[in-house]
C-alpha positions as CSV (number, residue, x, y, z in Angstrom):
1,X,6.8,229.0,129.6
2,X,8.8,226.7,131.8
3,X,12.5,227.9,131.9
4,X,15.5,225.7,131.8
5,X,17.3,225.5,135.2
6,X,20.4,227.6,135.8
7,X,23.6,225.7,134.5
8,X,25.9,227.6,137.0
9,X,25.8,227.0,140.8
10,X,23.7,229.7,142.3
11,X,22.7,230.6,145.7
12,X,19.4,229.4,147.3
13,X,17.9,232.7,148.2
14,X,14.6,231.1,148.5
15,X,15.9,229.1,151.6
16,X,18.8,230.9,153.0
17,X,18.6,231.4,156.7
18,X,20.5,234.2,158.2
19,X,22.0,232.0,160.8
20,X,23.5,229.9,158.0
21,X,24.8,232.9,156.2
22,X,26.4,234.1,159.4
23,X,28.1,230.8,160.0
24,X,29.5,230.9,156.4
25,X,31.0,234.1,156.9
26,X,32.4,233.4,160.2
27,X,34.0,230.2,158.9
28,X,35.6,232.1,155.9
29,X,37.1,234.7,158.2
30,X,38.4,231.9,160.5
31,X,40.0,230.1,157.6
32,X,41.5,233.4,156.4
33,X,42.8,234.1,159.9
34,X,44.3,230.8,160.4
35,X,46.2,231.1,157.1
36,X,47.6,234.5,158.1
37,X,48.5,233.2,161.5
38,X,50.5,230.3,160.1
39,X,52.2,232.3,157.5
40,X,55.3,233.1,159.5
41,X,58.0,233.3,156.9
42,X,58.3,233.7,153.1
43,X,58.5,230.3,151.4
44,X,61.9,229.6,149.8
45,X,60.9,228.1,146.4
46,X,59.1,230.1,143.7
47,X,56.4,227.5,143.4
48,X,55.5,227.8,147.1
49,X,55.4,231.5,146.9
50,X,52.9,231.2,144.0
51,X,50.9,228.7,146.1
52,X,50.4,231.2,148.7
53,X,49.1,233.7,146.0
54,X,46.7,231.0,145.0
55,X,45.5,230.4,148.6
56,X,44.9,234.1,149.0
57,X,42.9,234.1,146.0
58,X,40.7,231.0,147.2
59,X,40.2,232.7,150.6
60,X,39.1,235.9,149.0
61,X,36.8,234.1,146.8
62,X,35.1,232.1,149.7
63,X,34.8,235.2,151.9
64,X,33.4,237.6,149.0
65,X,30.8,234.9,148.1
66,X,29.4,234.6,151.6
67,X,29.8,238.2,152.6
68,X,28.6,239.5,149.3
69,X,25.2,237.8,149.5
70,X,24.7,239.4,153.0
71,X,25.8,242.8,151.7
72,X,23.5,242.3,148.6
73,X,20.3,241.4,150.6
74,X,21.1,244.4,153.2
75,X,20.8,246.5,150.1
76,X,17.7,245.1,148.2
77,X,15.8,243.6,151.0
78,X,16.7,245.6,154.0
79,X,14.9,244.7,157.3
80,X,15.9,244.9,161.0
81,X,17.2,241.2,161.0
82,X,19.4,241.6,158.0
83,X,20.7,244.9,159.1
84,X,21.5,243.7,162.6
85,X,23.6,240.7,161.1
86,X,25.2,243.0,158.7
87,X,26.4,245.4,161.4
88,X,27.3,242.5,163.8
89,X,29.7,241.0,161.2
90,X,31.2,244.3,159.7
91,X,34.1,244.8,162.6
92,X,35.3,241.3,162.2
93,X,35.3,241.7,158.5
94,X,37.1,245.1,158.7
95,X,39.7,243.6,161.2
96,X,40.5,240.7,159.1
97,X,41.0,242.8,155.7
98,X,43.1,245.3,157.9
99,X,45.4,242.4,159.0
100,X,45.6,241.0,155.5
101,X,46.7,244.3,154.2
102,X,49.3,244.8,157.0
103,X,50.7,241.1,157.0
104,X,54.4,241.8,156.6
105,X,55.3,238.1,155.5
106,X,52.6,238.1,152.9
107,X,53.8,241.4,151.5
108,X,57.5,240.1,151.5
109,X,56.3,237.1,149.7
110,X,54.7,239.2,147.0
111,X,57.8,241.3,146.9
112,X,60.1,238.3,146.5
113,X,58.0,237.2,143.7
114,X,58.2,240.6,142.1
115,X,61.9,240.7,142.5
116,X,62.5,237.1,141.4
117,X,64.5,236.3,138.2
118,X,61.4,234.3,136.9
119,X,58.9,237.2,137.4
120,X,58.9,238.2,133.6
121,X,58.1,234.5,132.8
122,X,54.9,234.7,134.8
123,X,51.7,235.5,132.8
124,X,50.7,239.1,132.3
125,X,47.8,238.6,134.6
126,X,49.9,237.2,137.5
127,X,52.5,240.0,137.0
128,X,49.5,242.6,137.4
129,X,48.3,240.8,140.4
130,X,51.6,241.1,142.1
131,X,52.2,244.7,141.1
132,X,48.7,245.8,142.2
133,X,49.1,243.9,145.5
134,X,52.3,245.6,146.4
135,X,50.8,248.9,145.8
136,X,47.8,248.0,147.9
137,X,50.0,246.7,150.7
138,X,51.6,250.1,150.9
139,X,48.2,251.9,150.9
140,X,47.0,249.7,153.6
141,X,49.6,250.5,155.9
142,X,52.0,247.4,155.7
143,X,55.0,249.6,156.7
144,X,53.2,251.1,159.8
145,X,54.5,249.8,163.2
146,X,53.5,250.1,166.8
147,X,50.8,252.6,167.7
148,X,50.4,253.8,164.1
149,X,49.5,250.3,163.1
150,X,47.0,249.9,165.8
151,X,45.5,253.3,165.0
152,X,45.1,252.4,161.2
153,X,43.1,249.3,162.2
154,X,40.8,251.3,164.5
155,X,40.3,253.9,161.8
156,X,39.6,251.2,159.2
157,X,36.9,249.5,161.6
158,X,35.3,252.8,162.4
159,X,35.1,254.0,158.8
160,X,33.2,250.7,157.9
161,X,30.7,251.3,160.5
162,X,30.2,255.0,159.6
163,X,29.8,254.0,155.9
164,X,26.9,251.6,157.0
165,X,25.4,254.1,159.3
166,X,25.3,256.8,156.7
167,X,23.5,254.5,154.3
168,X,21.0,253.2,156.7
169,X,20.2,256.9,157.7
170,X,19.7,257.9,154.0
171,X,17.3,254.8,153.6
172,X,15.4,255.4,156.8
173,X,15.0,259.2,156.2
174,X,13.8,258.4,152.7
175,X,11.1,255.7,153.8
176,X,10.1,257.8,156.7
177,X,8.4,260.4,154.4
178,X,5.1,260.0,152.9
179,X,2.5,262.4,152.0
180,X,-1.3,261.6,151.1
181,X,-2.5,263.6,148.2
182,X,-5.7,265.1,147.4
183,X,-7.3,265.0,143.8
184,X,-6.3,268.6,143.4
185,X,-2.5,268.1,144.0
186,X,-2.7,265.4,141.3
187,X,-3.5,267.8,138.5
188,X,-1.0,267.8,135.8
189,X,0.4,264.2,136.5
190,X,-0.2,261.7,133.7
191,X,-2.7,258.7,134.7
192,X,0.2,256.3,134.8
193,X,2.0,258.3,137.4
194,X,-1.5,258.8,139.3
195,X,-1.9,254.9,139.2
196,X,1.5,254.5,140.5
197,X,1.0,257.0,143.4
198,X,-2.3,255.2,144.2
199,X,-0.5,252.0,144.5
200,X,1.8,253.4,146.9
201,X,-1.3,254.5,148.8
202,X,-2.8,251.0,148.6
203,X,0.6,249.6,150.1
204,X,0.1,251.9,153.0
205,X,-3.7,250.8,153.2
206,X,-5.0,254.3,152.3
207,X,-7.6,254.8,149.8
208,X,-5.8,257.7,148.1
209,X,-2.7,258.6,146.2
210,X,0.5,258.9,148.1
211,X,3.7,260.8,147.4
212,X,7.1,259.2,148.6
213,X,10.7,260.1,148.2
214,X,11.3,257.1,146.1
215,X,12.6,258.1,142.7
216,X,9.7,257.2,140.6
217,X,7.3,259.2,142.8
218,X,9.5,262.0,143.4
219,X,10.4,262.6,139.7
220,X,6.7,262.3,138.7
221,X,5.7,265.1,140.9
222,X,8.8,267.4,140.3
223,X,8.3,266.8,136.5
224,X,4.4,267.1,136.1
225,X,2.6,268.4,139.2
226,X,0.9,271.7,138.5
227,X,0.8,272.4,142.3
228,X,3.9,274.6,143.0
229,X,3.5,274.3,146.7
230,X,3.5,270.4,146.4
231,X,6.6,270.5,144.2
232,X,8.3,272.6,146.9
233,X,7.3,270.5,149.8
234,X,8.7,267.4,148.0
235,X,11.9,269.2,147.0
236,X,12.4,270.3,150.6
237,X,11.8,266.7,152.0
238,X,14.1,265.2,149.5
239,X,16.9,267.6,149.7
240,X,17.0,267.7,153.7
241,X,17.0,263.9,153.9
242,X,19.3,262.8,156.7
243,X,20.1,266.3,158.0
244,X,19.1,268.8,160.8
245,X,16.6,270.5,158.5
246,X,14.7,267.3,158.0
247,X,11.3,266.5,160.0
248,X,13.4,263.4,161.0
249,X,16.6,264.8,162.6
250,X,17.2,261.4,164.2
251,X,18.7,260.4,160.9
252,X,21.1,263.4,160.6
253,X,24.3,262.4,158.9
254,X,26.2,265.7,159.7
255,X,28.3,264.2,162.5
256,X,29.0,260.9,160.5
257,X,30.4,263.2,157.6
258,X,32.6,265.2,160.0
259,X,34.0,262.2,161.6
260,X,34.5,260.3,158.3
261,X,36.5,263.1,156.7
262,X,38.5,263.5,160.0
263,X,39.3,259.7,160.0
264,X,40.0,259.5,156.3
265,X,42.5,262.5,156.7
266,X,44.2,260.8,159.8
267,X,44.5,257.6,157.7
268,X,46.0,259.4,154.6
269,X,48.6,261.3,157.0
270,X,49.5,258.2,158.7
271,X,50.5,256.7,155.2
272,X,52.4,259.6,154.4
273,X,50.0,261.6,152.1
274,X,49.1,265.3,152.5
275,X,45.4,264.7,152.2
276,X,42.9,261.8,151.5
277,X,42.4,263.0,148.0
278,X,46.2,262.3,147.2
279,X,45.8,259.0,148.9
280,X,42.8,258.1,146.8
281,X,44.4,259.1,143.6
282,X,47.5,257.0,144.2
283,X,45.3,254.0,142.9
284,X,43.8,255.8,140.1
285,X,44.4,256.6,136.4
286,X,44.6,260.5,137.0
287,X,48.2,261.4,138.3
288,X,47.4,263.8,140.9
289,X,44.8,266.2,142.5
290,X,45.8,269.2,140.6
291,X,45.3,267.3,137.3
292,X,41.7,266.4,138.2
293,X,41.0,269.9,139.5
294,X,42.3,271.4,136.2
295,X,40.2,268.9,134.3
296,X,36.9,269.7,136.0
297,X,37.4,273.5,135.9
298,X,38.3,273.4,132.1
299,X,35.3,271.1,131.6
300,X,33.1,273.6,133.6
301,X,34.1,276.4,131.2
302,X,33.0,274.5,128.3
303,X,29.7,273.8,129.9
304,X,29.0,277.4,131.3
305,X,27.8,279.1,128.2
306,X,25.4,276.3,127.3
307,X,24.1,276.2,130.8
308,X,23.3,280.0,131.0
309,X,21.5,279.8,127.8
310,X,19.6,276.8,129.1
311,X,18.6,278.5,132.4
312,X,17.6,281.8,130.5
313,X,15.2,279.6,128.5
314,X,13.7,278.2,131.5
315,X,13.2,281.5,133.2
316,X,11.4,282.7,130.0
317,X,8.9,279.8,129.8
318,X,8.2,280.0,133.6
319,X,7.5,283.8,133.2
320,X,4.8,282.9,130.8
321,X,3.0,281.2,133.9
322,X,3.7,284.4,136.0
323,X,6.5,282.8,137.9
324,X,8.9,285.8,138.2
325,X,11.7,283.9,140.1
326,X,12.7,280.4,139.0
327,X,13.2,278.1,142.2
328,X,14.8,274.7,142.3
329,X,11.5,272.9,142.4
330,X,10.4,274.6,139.2
331,X,13.4,273.5,137.0
332,X,12.3,270.0,136.2
333,X,8.7,271.2,135.7
334,X,9.5,273.9,133.2
335,X,12.2,271.7,131.6
336,X,9.6,269.2,130.7
337,X,7.2,272.0,129.4
338,X,10.0,273.4,127.3
339,X,10.9,270.1,126.0
340,X,7.3,269.5,124.8
341,X,7.1,273.1,123.3
342,X,10.4,272.9,121.5
343,X,10.5,269.2,120.4
344,X,6.8,268.0,120.8
345,X,8.3,265.5,123.3
346,X,7.7,264.3,126.8
347,X,8.9,261.4,128.8
348,X,5.2,260.2,129.3
349,X,4.8,260.2,125.3
350,X,7.8,257.8,125.2
351,X,7.1,255.4,128.1
352,X,4.3,253.3,126.3
353,X,6.9,252.6,123.6
354,X,9.3,251.2,126.2
355,X,7.7,248.4,128.1
356,X,10.4,246.6,130.2
357,X,10.2,243.2,128.6
358,X,10.6,244.6,125.1
359,X,13.6,247.0,126.3
360,X,15.3,244.1,127.9
361,X,14.9,241.9,124.7
362,X,16.2,244.8,122.7
363,X,19.2,245.2,125.0
364,X,20.1,241.6,124.6
365,X,19.7,241.9,120.8
366,X,22.1,245.0,120.9
367,X,24.9,243.1,122.6
368,X,24.4,240.1,120.5
369,X,25.1,242.1,117.4
370,X,28.1,243.8,119.1
371,X,29.8,241.0,120.7
372,X,28.2,237.8,119.4
373,X,26.9,236.7,122.7
374,X,23.5,235.3,123.5
375,X,21.5,236.0,126.8
376,X,19.2,233.3,127.9
377,X,16.9,233.4,130.8
378,X,17.1,230.5,133.3
379,X,15.1,229.4,136.4
380,X,17.1,230.1,139.7
381,X,16.0,230.7,143.4
382,X,15.3,234.5,143.7
383,X,15.0,236.9,146.7
384,X,12.0,238.7,145.3
385,X,9.3,238.0,142.6
386,X,10.5,241.0,140.5
387,X,13.9,239.5,140.2
388,X,15.1,237.5,137.0
389,X,18.1,235.3,136.4
390,X,19.9,235.1,133.0
391,X,23.1,233.4,131.7
392,X,25.3,234.8,128.9
393,X,26.5,232.3,126.1
394,X,28.9,232.4,123.4
395,X,28.6,229.8,120.7
396,X,26.7,227.7,123.2
397,X,29.3,227.9,125.9
398,X,28.0,229.6,129.1
399,X,30.3,232.4,130.2
400,X,28.5,233.7,133.2
401,X,25.2,234.7,134.8
402,X,23.4,237.8,136.2
403,X,20.3,238.9,138.0
404,X,18.0,241.7,137.2
405,X,16.3,243.5,140.1
406,X,15.3,246.6,138.5
407,X,12.3,248.1,140.2
408,X,12.0,250.5,143.2
409,X,10.3,249.0,146.4
410,X,10.2,249.5,150.1
411,X,13.4,248.2,151.7
412,X,15.6,248.7,148.8
413,X,18.3,251.4,148.7
414,X,18.0,254.0,146.0
415,X,20.1,254.4,142.9
416,X,21.3,251.7,140.5
417,X,24.3,249.7,140.5
418,X,26.1,246.5,139.4
419,X,27.9,244.3,142.1
420,X,29.7,241.2,141.4
421,X,28.7,238.1,143.3
422,X,31.1,235.7,141.9
423,X,34.2,236.4,140.0
424,X,35.9,234.3,137.3
425,X,38.8,232.4,138.5
426,X,40.6,228.9,138.3
427,X,39.8,226.7,141.3
428,X,40.7,223.2,142.2
429,X,37.2,222.1,140.7
430,X,38.1,223.9,137.5
431,X,37.0,227.3,136.1
432,X,34.6,229.4,138.1
433,X,32.4,231.5,136.0
434,X,31.3,235.0,137.1
435,X,27.8,236.0,138.2
436,X,26.7,239.7,139.1
437,X,23.7,241.6,140.3
438,X,22.4,244.5,138.2
439,X,20.1,246.6,140.3
440,X,17.8,249.6,139.5
441,X,15.0,251.6,141.1
442,X,12.8,252.0,138.0
443,X,9.1,252.7,138.0
444,X,7.6,249.4,138.9
445,X,4.7,247.8,137.0
446,X,1.3,249.1,137.8
447,X,-1.2,246.2,137.2
448,X,-2.2,244.9,134.7
449,X,0.6,246.3,132.6
450,X,4.3,245.4,132.7
451,X,6.7,248.4,133.8
452,X,6.9,251.3,131.3
453,X,10.3,252.8,131.4
454,X,11.3,256.3,130.4
455,X,14.0,256.9,128.1
456,X,16.3,258.0,131.1
457,X,15.6,254.7,132.6
458,X,16.5,252.8,129.5
459,X,19.8,254.7,129.4
460,X,20.4,253.7,133.1
461,X,19.7,250.0,132.4
462,X,22.3,250.0,129.3
463,X,24.7,251.8,131.8
464,X,24.5,249.0,134.5
465,X,24.5,246.5,131.7
466,X,27.9,247.9,130.6
467,X,29.3,247.3,134.0
468,X,27.9,243.9,134.0
469,X,29.5,242.9,130.7
470,X,32.8,244.1,132.2
471,X,32.4,241.6,135.0
472,X,31.0,238.8,132.8
473,X,33.2,238.9,129.6
474,X,36.5,238.8,131.4
475,X,39.0,236.3,130.2
476,X,41.3,236.6,133.1
477,X,41.4,233.7,135.6
478,X,43.0,235.6,138.6
479,X,40.3,236.8,141.0
480,X,42.1,240.2,142.0
481,X,42.3,241.2,138.3
482,X,39.2,239.7,136.7
483,X,36.3,241.8,135.4
484,X,36.2,245.1,137.2
485,X,38.9,244.0,139.9
486,X,42.1,245.9,139.5
487,X,40.7,248.3,137.1
488,X,41.5,252.0,138.0
489,X,38.4,253.5,139.6
490,X,38.4,256.5,137.2
491,X,38.3,254.1,134.2
492,X,35.8,251.6,135.7
493,X,32.8,253.8,134.2
494,X,34.2,253.5,130.5
495,X,32.2,250.3,129.7
496,X,29.0,251.6,131.4
497,X,28.9,255.0,129.8
498,X,30.1,253.6,126.4
499,X,27.0,251.4,126.2
500,X,24.7,254.4,126.7
501,X,25.4,255.6,123.2
502,X,23.4,252.5,121.8
503,X,20.2,254.2,123.4
504,X,20.5,257.1,120.9
505,X,20.7,254.9,117.8
506,X,17.7,254.5,115.5
507,X,18.5,250.7,114.8
508,X,18.8,250.1,118.4
509,X,15.7,252.1,119.4
510,X,13.8,250.0,116.8
511,X,14.7,246.8,118.7
512,X,14.0,248.5,122.1
513,X,10.6,250.0,121.2
514,X,7.1,248.5,121.0
515,X,4.0,250.2,121.9
516,X,2.3,248.6,125.0
517,X,-1.0,248.6,123.0
518,X,-0.4,249.1,119.3
519,X,2.8,247.0,119.3
520,X,4.3,249.7,116.8
521,X,8.0,250.7,117.0
522,X,8.8,254.3,118.0
523,X,7.3,256.3,115.2
524,X,9.3,258.7,113.1
525,X,8.0,261.8,114.7
526,X,8.9,260.6,118.2
527,X,12.2,259.2,117.1
528,X,13.1,262.6,115.6
529,X,12.1,264.5,118.6
530,X,14.0,262.3,120.9
531,X,17.2,262.6,119.0
532,X,16.7,266.3,118.4
533,X,16.3,266.6,122.2
534,X,19.4,264.6,123.0
535,X,21.6,267.7,124.0
536,X,18.7,269.4,125.8
537,X,20.1,271.0,128.9
538,X,23.5,269.1,128.4
539,X,25.3,272.3,129.9
540,X,23.2,272.3,133.1
541,X,23.6,268.5,133.6
542,X,27.3,268.7,133.0
543,X,27.7,271.5,135.4
544,X,25.7,269.6,138.0
545,X,28.0,266.7,137.9
546,X,31.0,268.9,137.9
547,X,29.6,270.7,141.2
548,X,29.4,267.3,142.8
549,X,32.9,266.1,141.7
550,X,34.6,269.5,142.7
551,X,32.8,269.2,146.1
552,X,34.0,265.7,146.6
553,X,37.5,266.6,145.6
554,X,37.7,269.7,147.6
555,X,36.5,268.3,150.9
556,X,38.9,265.4,150.7
557,X,41.9,267.5,149.7
558,X,41.5,269.7,152.7
559,X,44.0,269.6,155.3
560,X,43.1,269.7,158.1
561,X,39.8,267.9,157.8
562,X,36.6,270.1,157.5
563,X,34.0,270.2,160.1
564,X,30.1,270.1,159.3
565,X,30.0,274.0,158.8
566,X,33.1,273.9,156.6
567,X,31.6,271.1,154.5
568,X,28.5,273.3,153.9
569,X,30.6,276.3,153.0
570,X,32.7,274.5,150.6
571,X,29.6,273.3,148.8
572,X,28.2,276.9,148.9
573,X,31.2,278.3,147.5
574,X,31.4,275.8,144.6
575,X,27.6,276.6,143.9
576,X,28.3,280.1,143.9
577,X,31.1,279.7,141.2
578,X,29.3,277.0,139.0
579,X,25.6,276.6,139.6
580,X,23.4,278.4,137.2
581,X,20.3,278.1,139.5
582,X,20.6,279.1,143.1
583,X,19.4,276.5,145.6
584,X,17.7,276.9,148.9
585,X,19.6,277.7,152.2
586,X,18.1,274.5,153.7
587,X,19.5,272.2,150.9
588,X,21.6,269.6,152.5
589,X,22.5,267.4,149.3
590,X,25.6,266.3,151.0
591,X,23.7,264.5,153.9
592,X,22.6,261.9,151.4
593,X,25.6,261.9,149.0
594,X,26.0,258.0,149.4
595,X,28.5,257.7,146.6
596,X,31.3,259.3,148.7
597,X,30.3,258.6,152.1
598,X,28.8,255.1,151.8
599,X,30.2,254.0,148.4
600,X,33.5,253.7,146.7
601,X,33.8,257.3,145.2
602,X,35.4,259.3,148.0
603,X,37.7,261.6,146.1
604,X,36.8,259.8,142.9
605,X,33.4,261.2,141.9
606,X,35.3,263.0,139.2
607,X,35.5,259.5,137.6
608,X,32.2,259.9,135.8
609,X,33.5,262.9,133.8
610,X,37.0,261.5,133.3
611,X,35.6,258.1,132.1
612,X,33.1,260.0,129.9
613,X,36.0,261.3,127.8
614,X,37.2,257.6,127.5
615,X,33.8,256.4,126.5
616,X,33.1,259.2,124.0
617,X,36.4,258.7,122.4
618,X,36.0,254.9,122.2
619,X,32.6,255.3,120.6
620,X,34.0,257.7,118.2
621,X,35.7,254.7,116.6
622,X,32.5,252.9,116.2
623,X,31.0,256.0,114.6
624,X,33.7,256.0,111.9
625,X,33.7,252.1,111.3
626,X,29.8,251.5,112.0
627,X,28.3,251.4,115.4
628,X,27.4,247.7,114.9
629,X,30.6,246.8,113.1
630,X,31.2,243.3,114.4
631,X,35.0,243.5,114.0
632,X,35.3,246.6,116.1
633,X,33.0,245.2,118.7
634,X,35.2,242.1,119.1
635,X,38.1,244.4,119.3
636,X,36.5,246.5,122.1
637,X,35.6,243.2,123.8
638,X,39.1,241.9,123.6
639,X,41.0,245.1,124.5
640,X,38.8,246.5,127.2
641,X,36.1,244.1,128.5
642,X,38.1,241.0,128.6
643,X,41.4,242.2,130.1
644,X,40.1,243.3,133.6
645,X,42.9,244.7,135.5
646,X,45.5,242.7,133.7
647,X,46.4,245.8,131.7
648,X,46.5,249.3,133.0
649,X,43.3,251.5,132.0
650,X,45.5,253.6,129.5
651,X,47.1,250.6,128.0
652,X,43.6,248.9,127.4
653,X,42.3,252.1,125.9
654,X,45.4,252.6,123.7
655,X,45.2,249.0,122.5
656,X,41.5,249.5,121.3
657,X,41.9,253.3,120.0
658,X,45.6,253.1,118.6
659,X,46.3,256.4,120.6
660,X,45.7,258.3,124.0
661,X,42.3,259.6,124.7
662,X,41.3,263.1,123.4
663,X,38.5,265.4,124.7
664,X,37.2,266.2,121.4
665,X,34.5,263.5,121.0
666,X,33.1,264.3,124.5
667,X,32.5,267.9,123.5
668,X,30.8,266.7,120.3
669,X,28.6,264.3,122.0
670,X,27.5,266.8,124.4
671,X,26.3,268.9,121.6
672,X,29.0,271.7,122.0
673,X,31.5,273.1,119.6
674,X,34.3,275.2,121.2
675,X,32.5,275.4,124.3
676,X,29.4,276.6,122.6
677,X,26.3,274.5,121.9
678,X,25.8,273.5,118.3
679,X,22.6,273.9,116.5
C-alpha cells in the first residue's frame, strides 16, 4: 500500500548531514544572542512589549526545532559522531539559556506587561505566559549580580555536561555487557524469547543465543529462565551498571552524582532556597517538601500490608522449589509462576494476541471513540526502518503529527518517552501545528512475525500516547504554554496515566487483540484471568515507586549536599524502612537512575504517584458516566488536554472534575480498601 505524503512540513531525516544540523543550531543561537544584545531598554509602548514576547517565542521555536532534532537523534541513533556534536554544542546552548533567563531588560519587559493597566485585557494564555516567565526568571537567577551571576552560569553549564555524561555512561555500560548462552541456560524460556536472544546473537555474528541488558532480553531471562545462577548473573550486571561494582568501572557514575548534587544544592542556595528540593517544588503543583514527604509516607502505609502479603506468597511458592531464601533475582521468576498458578495467566500466553499492528490500530480506535479524532499513517523521511509517521485529524482537519519508534535496538537509550519536536504556535506564516516523537524499547519483531507485545508493553504504549495527545491536542497558540509546556511537572503525568485505564477495559481489549495465527480476539478465559490479575502485586509495585520517590526527594532535600557514600546510605535507610524484599549490597540502582540525574525528574520523581491520584480521580468520572462517553471525553479534552499551561494544573482538574482531587479512586484502582487489598 502506498501511503499519502505527510501534509505537515517534516525533517528530512534520510538526508540530514550533521554539519547542516550544527550550522542550523549555531545560527539559531546567534540570532537569539543578537536579539538579547540589542534589547538594552524596555520598549515604551504596550504593543512593542508584546512584540518582544513574540520575538522570544519565534527564537525559541527556531532553536528548539534544530536542537531538538540533534537531541532526539542522540537518544535513538547514538553513535560517536552524533554524540560528539551533541557534546560540542551543549556548552553554547547552556550559556545562551542562562543569559536568556538572567536578562534584566527582558525580565523588566515581562514585569511591565504584568503591571500594565491593560494586562487583564490580554488573553488567558498571554497572561499565563507572562506570569510563568516572571516565576522562571526568578528561578533562573535574574536578580543575581556579580560573582553570584557568573557562578550560576558556570553551574548551569556544568550540570548540562554532567547530565549528558551520566546518560552516556548508562547507555555504554548497558551495551558493553553481553553473555553467550548455552542450550541448558535457555531452559524455561518460551520459544519467542529464545528466538529473540538468538537474533541478538546473530547481530553479534555468533551462532548461539546471547543475553544482553536491553529490557526485552533482561526481562525474558528474569521472568522465565530456570537457571537461577544465570538470573543472578544478569541481575548483578543490570543493578551495578555504571558503578564501581560493574565489570566496566570506566563508566562509573558515582562522582557525577556527587558533583551533580553539590552543584544543584549550590544553585538552590544562590537563589535563596534551603535545598534543591525546595527550589524544584517552587514550580510544581505540590506546595512544599513536607507535603510531598507526608503524601509518600501515607501512601507507603496504604501499600505496606498488601506488599507484605504479596512477598509472603512469593516465599511460599519459592519454597516449593527448595528455595529457602528469596533473593531479588527470584522475585520476577516466582511472580510469573504464582500468576500462572493463581490465574492461569502468563505474559507469554497473552503476547500472541497483541501483535503490534493490531494494538496500534486498536489504540487509534480508542482515541477516536474518546475524542472524535482520526489517526492516519503518512509517508515521511525516517531515521530508521522501524519508525512510522502518523497525523491526527479532526473532521478532516490535520491537528498535528507524530512518529512511533517503538522497538529496542543497539544505540538507543533505554526506557520510553514522548518528546515534542515542534509545538503549536502562531507564526508569520500562519498556524504551526505540533509534531512529537513517541519512543519505546519494546520487544522487536522476530522474523517473519511482527512484534508481539506483552500487556505491560501495551500499557506503556498507551501511557506515552497520553503524553502525545497532551502535546498534539492543545488549542493554545503561545509556544511556552502550548501542549505540555508550562504544565506543572507533577501534573504532566495525568494524561499519560489516565490513558492506561483503557488497557483494562473489555471493549478496548477487543479492539487491541487479534491472535497472530487464529485472528481471534482475546478469549474469555484469558480476558478474565488478565482482569483478575490486575491488582497482582500492586502493593510491591507501589512501594517500589515510593522507594524511588523518597530517595530522590531526600537526597535533594539534604543540606549540605551528600557525597557518594551518603547517597548510598540514604537509599539503604529508605529500603530498610519500606522495601519488603532485601536487595544485595552490590546493588547500585542510583548509578543508572537517569530520570533524576539525566532527565527532568530531579526532586520530582514523586510526580508519578502524585499524578496517579489525579488520573484515577479523573477516570472515576468516566466510570460513573461511561468510559466511552463521548461528551465526557470532549470535556476531558477541552479542560485538560487542550489548555496546556494556560490554566494551572489544579484549575484544569477542577474544571473537569468539578472539585479538587481525592485519593479514594487511586486506592480503589490499586485494589485496596482502607489500606488492605480487596478480594
